[in-house]
C-alpha positions as CSV (number, residue, x, y, z in Angstrom):
1,M,15.4,-15.3,40.1
2,N,13.1,-15.0,37.1
3,W,10.1,-15.9,39.2
4,L,11.1,-13.5,41.9
5,L,11.3,-10.7,39.4
6,L,8.0,-11.7,38.0
7,F,6.5,-11.5,41.5
8,L,7.9,-8.0,42.0
9,L,6.7,-6.9,38.6
10,G,3.2,-8.3,39.4
11,A,3.0,-6.4,42.7
12,F,4.1,-3.2,40.9
13,T,1.7,-3.8,38.0
14,Y,-1.3,-4.4,40.4
15,Y,-0.5,-1.2,42.3
16,L,-0.2,0.8,39.0
17,A,-3.5,-0.6,37.7
18,Q,-5.2,0.2,41.0
19,K,-4.1,3.8,40.7
20,T,-4.7,4.4,37.0
21,V,-7.2,1.9,35.7
22,A,-9.6,1.1,38.5
23,P,-11.2,4.6,38.7
24,I,-12.2,4.5,35.0
25,T,-13.7,1.1,34.4
26,R,-16.1,-1.4,36.1
27,T,-14.2,-4.4,34.7
28,P,-12.8,-6.4,37.7
29,L,-9.2,-5.2,38.4
30,W,-7.9,-8.8,38.7
31,I,-8.9,-9.6,35.2
32,I,-7.1,-6.5,33.8
33,W,-4.1,-7.3,35.9
34,L,-3.9,-10.8,34.5
35,V,-4.0,-9.4,31.0
36,M,-1.3,-6.9,31.8
37,M,0.9,-9.7,33.2
38,M,0.3,-12.1,30.3
39,P,3.3,-11.1,28.2
40,A,5.7,-11.3,31.2
41,V,4.4,-14.7,32.2
42,V,4.8,-16.1,28.7
43,W,8.4,-14.7,28.4
44,T,9.3,-16.0,31.9
45,I,8.0,-19.5,31.0
46,W,10.0,-19.4,27.8
47,Y,13.2,-18.5,29.6
48,E,12.6,-21.2,32.3
49,I,12.3,-23.8,29.6
50,N,15.1,-22.7,27.2
51,G,17.5,-20.9,29.5
52,E,18.5,-17.3,29.8
53,D,21.4,-17.7,27.3
54,Q,18.9,-18.4,24.5
55,Q,17.7,-15.4,22.6
56,I,13.9,-15.2,22.7
57,P,12.3,-15.4,19.2
58,L,10.7,-12.2,17.9
59,P,7.1,-13.7,17.5
60,I,7.1,-14.7,21.2
61,I,7.9,-11.1,22.1
62,I,5.4,-9.5,19.7
63,I,2.4,-11.8,19.8
64,P,1.7,-11.7,23.6
65,L,2.2,-7.9,23.5
66,V,-0.3,-7.4,20.7
67,I,-2.9,-9.8,22.3
68,G,-2.3,-8.3,25.8
69,F,-2.6,-4.7,24.6
70,T,-5.8,-5.4,22.5
71,L,-7.5,-7.2,25.5
72,Y,-6.3,-4.5,27.9
73,V,-8.0,-1.7,25.8
74,W,-11.1,-3.8,25.1
75,L,-11.6,-4.6,28.8
76,I,-11.2,-1.0,29.9
77,R,-13.7,0.2,27.2
78,L,-16.1,-2.6,28.1
79,G,-16.5,-1.3,31.6
80,K,-15.8,2.3,31.0
81,I,-17.3,4.7,33.6
82,S,-18.7,8.0,32.3
83,S,-18.6,11.2,34.2
84,S,-22.4,11.1,34.9
85,D,-22.0,7.5,36.4
86,Q,-19.6,8.5,39.0
87,P,-20.8,9.2,42.5
88,K,-21.0,13.0,43.3
89,E,-18.7,12.8,46.2
90,T,-16.1,10.9,44.2
91,V,-16.1,13.5,41.5
92,Q,-15.8,16.3,44.0
93,N,-13.0,14.8,46.0
94,S,-10.8,13.3,43.3
95,Q,-8.1,15.1,41.4
96,P,-9.5,16.4,38.1
97,K,-8.4,14.6,34.9
98,L,-7.1,17.7,33.3
99,E,-6.1,16.0,30.0
100,N,-9.8,15.1,29.2
101,I,-11.0,18.7,29.4
102,E,-11.6,19.0,25.6
103,Q,-14.1,16.1,25.4
104,P,-17.2,17.0,23.3
105,P,-19.9,18.9,25.2
106,Q,-23.1,17.3,26.4
107,D,-26.2,19.3,27.2
108,S,-24.7,22.7,28.2
109,E,-27.7,23.8,30.3
110,K,-27.7,20.6,32.4
111,I,-24.0,20.9,33.2
112,R,-23.7,24.7,33.5
113,P,-21.9,25.2,36.9
114,I,-22.4,29.0,37.0
115,T,-25.3,31.4,36.5
116,A,-25.7,33.8,33.6
117,T,-24.6,36.7,35.8
118,E,-21.5,34.8,36.9
119,E,-20.7,34.0,33.2
120,K,-20.8,37.8,32.5
121,S,-18.4,38.4,35.3
122,L,-16.2,35.6,33.9
123,R,-16.1,37.2,30.5
124,D,-15.1,40.4,32.1
125,C,-12.0,38.6,33.5
126,F,-10.5,38.4,29.9
127,P,-9.2,41.8,28.8
128,W,-9.2,42.0,25.0
129,E,-5.6,43.2,24.9
130,V,-4.5,40.1,26.9
131,Y,-6.8,37.3,25.6
132,Y,-9.6,38.0,23.2
133,L,-12.4,35.7,24.5
134,Q,-14.6,34.4,21.7
135,N,-16.8,31.7,23.4
136,V,-17.5,29.9,26.6
137,D,-18.3,26.2,26.5
138,Y,-19.4,23.9,29.3
139,R,-18.1,20.4,29.8
140,P,-18.7,17.8,32.5
141,Q,-15.1,18.5,33.7
142,G,-15.3,22.3,33.7
143,I,-15.7,25.5,31.7
144,L,-13.7,26.1,28.5
145,C,-12.9,29.7,27.5
146,R,-11.6,29.9,23.9
147,G,-10.2,32.9,22.1
148,K,-7.0,34.5,20.7
149,L,-3.9,35.1,22.8
150,R,-2.7,38.7,22.4
151,T,0.3,38.8,24.7
152,A,3.0,36.5,26.2
153,P,1.5,33.3,27.6
154,E,3.0,33.8,31.1
155,K,1.7,37.4,31.3
156,A,-1.7,36.3,30.1
157,Y,-2.0,33.5,32.6
158,K,-1.0,35.6,35.6
159,S,-3.4,38.4,34.6
160,I,-6.4,36.3,33.9
161,K,-5.8,34.0,36.9
162,K,-5.8,37.0,39.2
163,N,-9.0,38.3,37.7
164,I,-10.9,35.0,38.0
165,E,-9.7,34.5,41.6
166,K,-11.2,37.9,42.5
167,V,-14.6,36.8,41.2
168,F,-14.7,33.1,42.2
169,G,-12.0,32.8,44.9
170,D,-10.4,29.4,45.0
171,H,-13.5,27.6,43.8
172,F,-11.9,26.8,40.4
173,L,-8.5,25.7,39.2
174,I,-7.4,27.9,36.2
175,L,-5.8,25.8,33.5
176,F,-4.0,27.2,30.4
177,Q,-3.4,24.5,27.8
178,E,-2.6,24.1,24.1
179,G,-5.7,23.3,22.1
180,L,-6.3,22.3,18.5
181,Q,-4.4,24.2,15.8
182,E,-1.9,25.2,18.6
183,K,-4.4,27.7,19.9
184,P,-4.2,28.0,23.7
185,F,-7.4,28.0,25.8
186,F,-8.3,28.5,29.4
187,A,-10.3,26.1,31.4
188,L,-11.9,26.3,34.9
189,V,-12.3,23.0,36.7
190,P,-13.7,22.5,40.3
191,N,-10.9,22.8,42.8
192,P,-10.9,19.7,45.0
193,W,-8.4,21.4,47.3
194,S,-10.7,24.4,48.0
195,K,-10.9,24.6,51.9
196,N,-11.0,27.1,54.7
197,E,-7.8,27.9,56.6
198,S,-8.4,25.5,59.5
199,E,-8.9,22.6,57.1
200,K,-5.7,23.5,55.2
201,N,-3.7,23.5,58.4
202,S,-5.2,20.2,59.4
203,D,-4.4,18.7,56.0
204,E,-0.9,20.0,56.1
205,E,-0.3,18.2,59.4
206,K,-1.7,15.0,58.1
207,L,0.4,15.4,54.9
208,K,3.8,15.4,56.7
209,R,3.5,12.3,58.9
210,P,7.2,12.5,60.1
211,V,6.9,9.5,62.5
212,F,5.5,7.3,59.7
213,A,8.3,8.4,57.3
214,L,11.0,7.8,60.0
215,T,9.6,4.4,60.8
216,L,9.8,3.3,57.1
217,L,13.3,4.7,56.9
218,L,14.5,2.7,59.9
219,L,12.8,-0.5,58.6
220,T,14.4,0.0,55.2
221,L,17.8,0.5,56.9
222,L,17.3,-2.9,58.6
223,T,16.1,-4.8,55.5
224,T,18.9,-3.4,53.3
225,T,21.5,-4.1,55.9
226,I,20.4,-7.7,56.2
227,I,20.3,-8.1,52.4
228,G,23.7,-6.5,52.1
229,T,25.1,-8.9,54.7
230,V,23.5,-12.1,53.5
231,A,23.1,-11.7,49.7
232,I,26.0,-9.4,48.9
233,V,28.7,-10.0,51.4
234,G,27.7,-13.7,51.6
235,V,27.4,-14.3,55.3
236,A,25.2,-17.3,55.9
237,Q,21.9,-16.7,57.7
238,E,22.7,-19.3,60.4
239,T,26.0,-17.5,61.1
240,L,24.3,-14.1,61.2
241,N,21.7,-15.5,63.7
242,T,24.5,-16.6,66.1
243,D,26.6,-13.4,65.6
244,P,24.4,-10.3,64.9
245,S,27.4,-8.1,64.9
246,L,28.2,-9.3,61.4
247,L,25.3,-7.0,60.2
248,L,28.0,-4.3,60.2
249,K,29.3,-5.8,57.0
250,G,26.1,-4.9,55.2
251,L,26.2,-1.2,56.3
252,P,28.3,0.0,53.3
253,Y,25.5,-1.3,51.0
254,S,22.6,-0.1,53.0
255,L,23.9,3.3,53.9
256,G,25.1,3.9,50.3
257,L,21.8,2.9,48.8
258,I,19.6,4.8,51.3
259,T,21.8,7.9,50.8
260,I,21.3,7.7,47.0
261,L,17.6,7.1,47.1
262,G,17.1,9.6,49.9
263,I,18.9,12.4,48.1
264,H,16.9,11.6,45.0
265,E,13.6,12.0,46.8
266,L,14.6,14.9,49.0
267,S,15.7,16.8,45.9
268,H,12.1,16.3,44.5
269,Y,10.7,17.2,47.9
270,F,12.6,20.5,48.5
271,T,12.0,21.6,44.9
272,A,8.3,21.0,45.2
273,I,8.3,22.9,48.5
274,R,10.1,25.8,46.8
275,Y,7.2,26.1,44.3
276,K,4.7,25.7,47.2
277,I,3.4,22.4,46.0
278,A,1.9,20.4,48.8
279,T,3.7,17.1,49.0
280,T,4.4,14.2,51.4
281,L,7.8,13.5,53.0
282,P,9.9,10.8,51.2
283,Y,8.6,7.4,52.1
284,F,10.9,4.4,51.8
285,I,9.5,0.9,50.9
286,P,11.2,-1.9,52.9
287,I,11.1,-5.5,51.6
288,P,12.9,-8.5,53.2
289,F,14.3,-9.8,49.9
290,F,15.8,-8.8,46.5
291,L,17.5,-5.3,47.1
292,G,16.0,-4.9,50.6
293,T,13.8,-2.0,49.3
294,F,11.5,-1.1,46.5
295,G,12.9,2.4,46.6
296,A,11.4,5.6,47.9
297,F,8.7,8.1,46.7
298,I,6.9,11.3,47.4
299,Q,3.3,12.2,46.5
300,M,2.4,15.7,45.4
301,K,-1.0,16.6,46.6
302,A,-1.5,19.7,44.5
303,P,-1.3,20.6,40.8
304,V,2.0,21.8,39.4
305,P,1.7,25.6,38.6
306,H,3.6,25.7,35.3
307,R,6.0,23.9,33.0
308,K,9.1,25.4,34.7
309,A,8.0,24.0,38.0
310,L,7.2,20.6,36.4
311,F,10.7,20.5,34.9
312,D,12.5,21.6,38.0
313,V,10.8,19.1,40.3
314,A,11.3,16.3,37.8
315,V,15.0,17.0,37.0
316,A,16.0,17.6,40.6
317,G,15.6,14.0,41.7
318,P,17.8,12.3,39.0
319,L,20.4,15.0,39.2
320,G,20.5,15.0,43.0
321,G,20.8,11.2,43.1
322,F,23.4,11.1,40.3
323,I,25.6,13.7,42.0
324,V,25.8,11.5,45.1
325,T,25.9,8.2,43.1
326,I,29.2,9.1,41.2
327,P,31.5,9.6,44.2
328,L,30.0,6.6,46.1
329,L,30.4,4.4,42.9
330,I,34.0,5.6,42.4
331,W,34.8,4.8,46.1
332,G,33.1,1.4,45.8
333,I,35.0,0.6,42.5
334,S,38.3,1.4,44.3
335,L,37.4,-1.3,46.9
336,S,36.3,-3.9,44.4
337,D,38.3,-6.9,43.1
338,I,39.3,-7.6,39.5
339,V,38.2,-11.1,38.5
340,P,38.1,-13.0,35.2
341,L,35.1,-12.5,32.9
342,P,32.3,-14.9,33.7
343,T,31.2,-17.6,31.2
344,V,28.3,-16.8,28.9
345,E,26.0,-18.9,31.1
346,S,26.8,-16.9,34.3
347,A,27.1,-13.5,32.7
348,S,24.3,-11.2,33.9
349,L,23.8,-7.6,35.0
350,L,22.7,-9.1,38.4
351,N,26.0,-11.0,38.8
352,V,27.8,-8.5,41.1
353,E,30.5,-11.2,41.8
354,A,31.7,-11.0,38.2
355,L,30.1,-8.0,36.5
356,D,31.2,-6.9,33.1
357,P,31.2,-3.1,33.3
358,R,31.3,-2.7,29.5
359,F,27.5,-3.0,29.4
360,S,27.5,0.7,30.2
361,F,29.7,3.3,28.6
362,L,29.7,5.5,31.7
363,F,30.3,2.7,34.1
364,A,33.2,1.3,32.0
365,I,34.8,4.8,31.8
366,L,34.6,5.2,35.6
367,V,36.1,1.7,36.2
368,K,39.0,2.5,33.8
369,L,39.6,5.9,35.5
370,V,39.7,4.4,39.0
371,L,41.6,1.1,38.3
372,G,43.7,2.3,35.4
373,S,46.0,-0.2,33.7
374,S,45.0,-3.0,36.2
375,F,41.7,-3.4,34.5
376,V,42.1,-4.8,31.0
377,A,40.3,-6.9,28.4
378,G,39.0,-10.2,29.6
379,K,38.4,-8.9,33.2
380,A,35.3,-8.2,35.3
381,L,34.6,-6.8,38.7
382,H,33.6,-8.4,42.0
383,L,31.7,-5.4,43.3
384,H,32.3,-4.2,46.9
385,P,28.9,-3.7,48.7
386,L,29.4,0.1,48.4
387,A,29.9,-0.3,44.6
388,V,26.7,-2.4,44.5
389,A,24.8,0.5,46.0
390,G,26.4,2.9,43.5
391,Y,25.6,0.5,40.6
392,I,22.0,0.4,41.7
393,G,22.0,4.2,42.0
394,L,23.2,4.4,38.3
395,I,20.4,2.0,37.2
396,V,17.8,4.0,39.2
397,T,19.0,7.2,37.6
398,A,18.6,5.7,34.1
399,L,15.2,4.3,34.7
400,N,13.9,7.6,36.1
401,L,15.3,9.5,33.1
402,M,13.3,7.4,30.7
403,P,11.2,9.9,28.8
404,V,7.9,8.1,29.3
405,G,4.7,9.2,31.0
406,Q,4.9,9.9,34.7
407,L,8.6,9.0,35.1
408,D,10.9,12.0,35.8
409,G,12.1,11.8,32.2
410,G,8.5,11.9,31.0
411,H,7.8,15.0,33.1
412,M,11.0,16.6,31.6
413,V,10.2,16.1,27.9
414,H,6.6,17.2,28.6
415,A,8.0,20.5,30.1
416,M,10.5,20.9,27.3
417,F,8.5,20.1,24.2
418,G,4.8,20.1,25.3
419,Q,2.5,17.2,26.1
420,K,1.7,16.1,22.5
421,T,5.4,15.8,21.5
422,A,6.1,14.1,24.8
423,I,3.6,11.4,24.0
424,V,5.4,10.7,20.7
425,I,8.8,10.6,22.4
426,G,7.4,8.2,25.0
427,Q,6.0,5.8,22.4
428,L,9.4,5.9,20.5
429,T,11.2,5.2,23.7
430,R,9.0,2.2,24.4
431,I,9.7,0.8,20.9
432,F,13.4,1.4,21.3
433,M,13.5,-0.4,24.7
434,L,11.6,-3.3,23.2
435,V,14.2,-3.6,20.3
436,L,17.0,-3.3,22.8
437,A,15.5,-6.1,24.9
438,M,15.7,-8.4,21.8
439,S,19.5,-8.2,21.9
440,R,19.9,-7.7,25.6
441,P,17.3,-9.7,27.5
442,E,18.2,-8.1,30.8
443,F,16.3,-5.0,29.6
444,L,13.1,-7.0,29.0
445,I,11.8,-6.1,32.5
446,W,12.4,-2.4,31.7
447,A,10.6,-2.7,28.3
448,I,7.6,-4.4,30.1
449,L,7.4,-1.7,32.8
450,L,7.5,1.1,30.2
451,W,4.6,-0.5,28.2
452,L,2.5,-0.8,31.3
453,M,3.0,2.8,32.4
454,P,0.5,5.4,31.3
455,I,1.9,7.3,28.3
456,M,0.1,10.6,29.1
457,D,1.4,13.0,31.8
458,Q,-0.8,15.3,33.9
459,P,-0.5,18.8,32.6
460,A,0.6,21.8,34.6
461,L,-1.9,24.6,35.3
462,N,-0.1,26.8,32.9
463,D,0.9,24.3,30.3
464,V,1.6,26.8,27.6
465,T,4.6,28.9,28.7
466,E,7.8,27.3,27.4
467,L,11.1,26.8,29.2
468,D,14.1,29.0,29.0
469,D,17.3,28.0,27.2
470,I,19.1,26.9,30.4
471,R,16.4,24.4,31.3
472,D,16.3,23.1,27.8
473,F,20.1,22.5,27.9
474,I,19.9,20.8,31.3
475,G,17.1,18.6,29.9
476,L,19.2,17.6,26.8
477,F,22.2,16.9,29.1
478,C,20.0,14.5,31.2
479,L,18.8,12.7,28.1
480,G,22.4,12.4,27.0
481,L,23.3,11.0,30.4
482,L,20.6,8.4,30.0
483,I,22.2,7.3,26.7
484,V,25.7,7.0,28.1
485,I,24.4,4.9,31.0
486,L,22.4,2.6,28.8
487,L,24.5,2.0,25.8
488,P,27.5,-0.3,25.9
489,V,31.1,0.7,25.1
490,P,31.6,0.8,21.3
491,G,34.2,-1.7,20.0
492,A,36.6,1.0,18.8
493,I,36.7,2.8,22.1
494,S,37.0,-0.5,24.0
495,Q,40.1,-1.3,22.0
496,W,41.5,2.2,22.4
497,L,41.1,2.0,26.2
498,G,42.4,-1.6,26.3
499,I,39.2,-3.0,28.0
């Protein structure tokens, strides 16, 4: 199982490196991938030699991480690609790296994208009573307009965006970001989505791809049903081959899991559509082993307009998935069997035949509410296939709520507190998960994934206007939900509940 998880982690890591690292360095991707995987390989070998019941020593956790991270940064810098080195068509067609807009200027005259007359028109777009423009700087990524904000951020952004679009049309994306000393600035970057009406309609048709999405959904239904029948219900593969009707036994798992994942992604999708953000339909990822799927995803093909939209799109997925997870999990728990606690050697969060629900405060409370006095100390659960789907849904909710980088939780804290604070929260979360993994090795994979993910989130176009109190409350509720899913039942509460 450890090697299977390592394989899955390797596939995910390679995909992540291809998307985030390959465009910014000439260093061969396979070398960077090997360095990224080095800590996980070392830890897996240690567990294979010593057994999963042995606690991994702290130096074996820390040393590979330090060496791996140092080599990772060095290799990227060794082959770093500058803006001037990139092919022209690549720069024009790729999404702008908005977070790098404040890099020091080069020769302004060589990179000036507008004429002196156009610059005068640009300056006229900034009314002094809205935003007192003091200087215009040119960067390889775009044009920086710095000054003093004289009105509410949202009002300023709408007013100036409207003025600039009258002059330049959709040639530029208009960014509004927090700068140094908390002074917000405007930036104009080339708009890679600037197209005529016929091109927009053609791209929209290509974006949806309903047949492709439906095909992936049906394939995922097949793979999850097979896994549910063979791996969870326990039907032998030979028996299944002779009697395919036994696949029906895997439907509670597959339908439950696909419903949870589908609602999660559809919640993202419809919220993005509400804010007129171009996005793909949800795509499921079928695999013929492990859970039967790698999950589902959508891809947003346009920038997020403001922090409210960023928050709403991010929070919609975990909340939508959680709302459907709870009733399915309760139903599944009611169909599950109570069994004795497993021995230390066989105890695992992957052991659904004898799962100790006390690993999660929320899960344990749900079990006690559903099973009542029949579930007592010294007992575990043999999860029904539907309960397995709900259990996975709970784990998926927790993982997505992690306040790190481009996870839903990372988007949320970015929208709530701003990008700089979100980076600090993300780093603290990584450290917390690493410490948690020292006492609970099953979280080691989570800790690795978080360390491999980019810590910086892409800013919204208007990244200055703050959220309202209701959204802040919902965000804090979701972070509290993450805590009650992850943390085990305290001893005092366990004794009070008799579990």
